[in-house]
C-alpha positions as CSV (number, residue, x, y, z in Angstrom):
1,X,80.0,106.1,86.8
2,X,82.8,108.5,87.3
3,X,82.4,110.1,83.9
4,X,78.6,110.5,84.5
5,X,79.3,112.3,87.7
6,X,81.7,114.7,86.0
7,X,79.1,115.3,83.2
8,X,76.4,116.0,85.8
9,X,78.7,118.6,87.5
10,X,79.4,120.3,84.2
11,X,75.8,120.3,83.3
12,X,74.9,121.8,86.6
13,X,77.4,124.6,86.0
14,X,76.0,125.3,82.5
15,X,72.4,125.4,83.8
16,X,73.2,127.5,86.9
17,X,75.6,130.0,85.2
18,X,74.3,129.8,81.7
19,X,76.7,131.4,79.2
20,X,79.4,131.9,81.8
21,X,79.1,128.2,82.8
22,X,79.5,127.2,79.2
23,X,82.6,129.4,78.7
24,X,84.2,128.0,81.9
25,X,83.4,124.4,80.8
26,X,85.0,125.0,77.4
27,X,88.1,126.7,79.0
28,X,88.5,123.9,81.6
29,X,88.2,121.1,79.0
30,X,90.6,122.9,76.7
31,X,93.1,123.3,79.5
32,X,92.8,119.7,80.5
33,X,93.4,118.5,76.9
34,X,96.5,120.7,76.6
35,X,97.8,119.5,79.9
36,X,97.2,115.8,78.9
37,X,99.2,116.2,75.7
38,X,101.9,118.2,77.4
39,X,102.4,115.6,80.1
40,X,102.2,112.7,77.6
41,X,105.2,114.1,75.7
42,X,107.3,114.7,78.8
43,X,109.8,112.1,80.0
44,X,110.6,111.1,83.5
45,X,112.8,113.4,85.6
46,X,114.4,112.9,89.0
47,X,116.8,110.5,90.6
48,X,116.1,107.7,88.2
49,X,118.5,105.3,86.5
50,X,117.6,103.1,83.6
51,X,118.1,99.5,84.4
52,X,120.6,97.7,82.1
53,X,120.4,94.0,81.7
54,X,124.1,93.6,82.6
55,X,123.5,95.1,86.0
56,X,120.7,92.7,87.2
57,X,120.0,90.0,84.6
58,X,117.7,88.2,86.9
59,X,115.4,91.2,87.2
60,X,115.6,92.3,83.6
61,X,115.0,88.8,82.2
62,X,112.3,88.1,84.8
63,X,110.3,91.2,83.9
64,X,110.9,90.4,80.1
65,X,109.5,86.9,80.6
66,X,106.4,88.2,82.5
67,X,105.8,90.9,80.0
68,X,105.8,88.3,77.2
69,X,103.4,86.1,79.2
70,X,101.1,89.1,79.6
71,X,101.2,89.9,75.9
72,X,102.6,93.5,76.4
73,X,105.9,95.1,75.1
74,X,108.9,95.0,77.3
75,X,108.6,98.0,79.6
76,X,111.3,100.4,80.5
77,X,112.6,99.7,84.0
78,X,113.8,102.6,86.2
79,X,115.6,102.3,89.5
80,X,114.7,105.2,91.8
81,X,117.3,106.4,94.3
82,X,115.1,106.3,97.4
83,X,115.7,104.3,100.5
84,X,111.9,103.9,101.2
85,X,110.5,100.8,99.4
86,X,108.2,101.9,96.6
87,X,107.1,100.9,93.2
88,X,104.8,102.4,90.6
89,X,104.2,102.4,86.9
90,X,103.2,104.9,84.2
91,X,102.9,104.6,80.4
92,X,104.9,101.4,79.6
93,X,107.4,102.0,82.5
94,X,108.0,100.4,85.8
95,X,109.8,102.2,88.6
96,X,111.4,100.3,91.5
97,X,113.1,102.1,94.4
98,X,116.4,101.0,95.9
99,X,114.6,100.5,99.2
100,X,112.8,97.5,97.8
101,X,116.2,95.7,97.4
102,X,116.9,96.2,101.1
103,X,113.8,94.5,102.4
104,X,112.7,92.0,99.7
105,X,114.4,89.0,98.1
106,X,114.6,88.4,94.3
107,X,111.3,86.5,94.0
108,X,109.5,89.2,96.1
109,X,110.9,92.0,94.0
110,X,109.7,90.2,90.8
111,X,106.3,89.9,92.5
112,X,106.2,93.6,93.0
113,X,107.2,94.1,89.4
114,X,104.5,91.7,88.3
115,X,101.9,93.8,90.1
116,X,103.0,96.9,88.1
117,X,103.0,94.8,84.9
118,X,99.4,94.0,85.9
119,X,98.6,97.7,86.0
120,X,100.1,98.2,82.5
121,X,98.3,95.2,81.0
122,X,95.0,96.3,82.5
123,X,95.3,99.8,81.0
124,X,95.6,101.5,84.4
125,X,98.5,103.6,83.4
126,X,96.2,105.2,80.8
127,X,93.1,105.3,82.9
128,X,94.6,106.7,86.1
129,X,95.7,110.0,84.6
130,X,92.3,110.5,83.1
131,X,90.8,110.0,86.6
132,X,93.2,112.6,88.0
133,X,92.2,115.1,85.3
134,X,88.5,114.4,86.1
135,X,89.2,115.2,89.7
136,X,90.8,118.5,88.7
137,X,87.6,119.3,86.7
138,X,85.4,118.4,89.7
139,X,87.5,120.8,91.9
140,X,87.2,123.6,89.4
141,X,83.5,123.3,88.8
142,X,82.7,122.8,92.4
143,X,84.7,125.9,93.4
144,X,83.1,127.9,90.6
145,X,79.6,126.9,91.6
146,X,80.1,127.6,95.3
147,X,81.6,131.1,94.5
148,X,79.4,132.2,91.7
149,X,76.0,130.4,91.8
150,X,74.9,132.1,95.1
151,X,72.1,129.5,95.4
152,X,72.1,127.1,98.3
153,X,70.5,124.3,96.3
154,X,73.2,124.5,93.6
155,X,76.0,124.7,96.1
156,X,74.7,121.6,97.9
157,X,74.3,119.7,94.7
158,X,77.8,120.6,93.6
159,X,79.3,119.5,96.9
160,X,77.4,116.3,96.9
161,X,78.5,115.5,93.4
162,X,82.1,116.2,94.3
163,X,81.9,113.9,97.4
164,X,80.3,111.2,95.3
165,X,83.1,111.5,92.8
166,X,85.7,111.1,95.5
167,X,84.0,108.0,96.9
168,X,83.5,106.4,93.5
169,X,87.1,107.2,92.5
170,X,88.5,105.6,95.7
171,X,86.4,102.5,95.2
172,X,87.5,102.2,91.5
173,X,91.2,102.6,92.4
174,X,90.9,99.9,95.1
175,X,89.3,97.6,92.6
176,X,92.1,98.2,90.1
177,X,94.7,97.3,92.8
178,X,93.0,94.0,93.4
179,X,92.8,93.4,89.7
180,X,96.6,94.1,89.3
181,X,97.3,91.6,92.1
182,X,95.2,89.0,90.3
183,X,97.0,89.6,87.0
184,X,100.4,89.3,88.8
185,X,99.5,85.9,90.2
186,X,99.0,84.6,86.7
187,X,102.4,86.0,85.6
188,X,104.5,84.7,88.5
189,X,106.2,81.3,88.6
190,X,105.8,81.4,92.4
191,X,102.4,83.2,93.0
192,X,102.8,83.1,96.8
193,X,105.8,85.4,96.5
194,X,103.4,88.3,96.1
195,X,101.9,87.5,99.5
196,X,105.3,87.3,101.0
197,X,106.3,90.7,99.5
198,X,103.2,92.4,100.9
199,X,103.9,90.9,104.3
200,X,107.4,92.2,104.3
201,X,106.3,95.7,103.2
202,X,103.6,95.8,105.8
203,X,106.1,94.8,108.5
204,X,108.5,97.5,107.3
205,X,105.8,100.2,107.3
206,X,104.6,99.1,110.8
207,X,108.2,99.3,112.0
208,X,108.6,102.8,110.6
209,X,105.4,103.9,112.3
210,X,106.6,102.5,115.6
211,X,109.9,104.4,115.3
212,X,108.2,107.6,114.5
213,X,105.9,107.3,117.5
214,X,108.7,106.3,120.0
215,X,110.4,108.9,122.1
216,X,113.9,107.3,122.0
217,X,116.7,109.1,120.3
218,X,116.9,108.1,116.6
219,X,117.9,109.4,113.2
220,X,114.8,108.0,111.6
221,X,112.2,110.5,112.8
222,X,114.3,113.5,111.7
223,X,114.8,112.2,108.1
224,X,111.5,110.5,107.7
225,X,109.4,112.2,105.1
226,X,106.0,113.4,106.3
227,X,103.1,111.2,105.3
228,X,99.9,112.8,104.2
229,X,96.9,111.0,105.5
230,X,94.3,110.8,102.8
231,X,90.7,111.7,103.7
232,X,89.5,108.8,101.6
233,X,91.7,105.8,101.1
234,X,92.4,105.0,97.5
235,X,94.5,101.9,98.2
236,X,93.3,98.7,99.9
237,X,95.2,97.7,103.0
238,X,97.9,95.1,103.0
239,X,95.7,92.8,104.9
240,X,92.9,93.1,102.4
241,X,95.3,92.4,99.5
242,X,96.9,89.4,101.3
243,X,93.5,87.9,102.1
244,X,92.3,88.3,98.5
245,X,95.6,86.7,97.2
246,X,95.2,83.7,99.5
247,X,91.6,83.2,98.4
248,X,92.7,83.5,94.7
249,X,95.6,81.0,95.1
250,X,93.7,78.4,97.2
251,X,90.6,78.8,95.0
252,X,92.6,78.1,91.8
253,X,94.3,75.1,93.5
254,X,91.0,73.6,94.5
255,X,89.7,74.1,91.0
256,X,92.8,72.4,89.4
257,X,92.6,69.5,91.8
258,X,88.9,68.9,90.9
259,X,89.8,69.0,87.2
260,X,92.5,66.4,87.7
261,X,90.1,64.0,89.5
């Protein structure tokens, strides 16, 4: 669906601008391809430290066991020097922030790592960058058509296609988060630890929000990074994920009990 929308936007540019539209399309795709290959050859930079097994054997061995269960190579594990709990993945790499170790226990941290392994197993670390480049293309072509087409019908069509892409992209990303959770549940020895981890992270974020909104003297508001509020949410809420996890766990338990009877 997403690729069809991008193709329609490009086709609209070629039809509306003719030769100029074709040249812009070729230049845009060429730039995106070069950007993709440039990014793919770059290594991570920033306040990252590669996790050595000797530092946290329980974490290293736990991720290694889950990666083997998932049928994927052992990922690189980076520890991010950031006090805010966070985790993400790219290529065959998992990043865990120091903040996670302040609010979660070992089983819950492994659950967060399992979610990121789910993204890697499901190919999301390859698909997500492509979606981002598709979004760049949509921005470029929408801007070009609005500025150069000088036809209300073309401008309206370009804006509608861009809005449709944003909605479809958000829905797709939400679905991949749910799928990564489902994959994580199959990798964990204690599936319920993912629910507990999400509950702890939700409580932490709610607590931060309360502190930012309060008028009492505090260090937190002055050092808290500004949070950009997305116009379209690309991540499901903690409550949605927790509900889906409970349904998945209880559904599997009911199925297993019936099979044993």
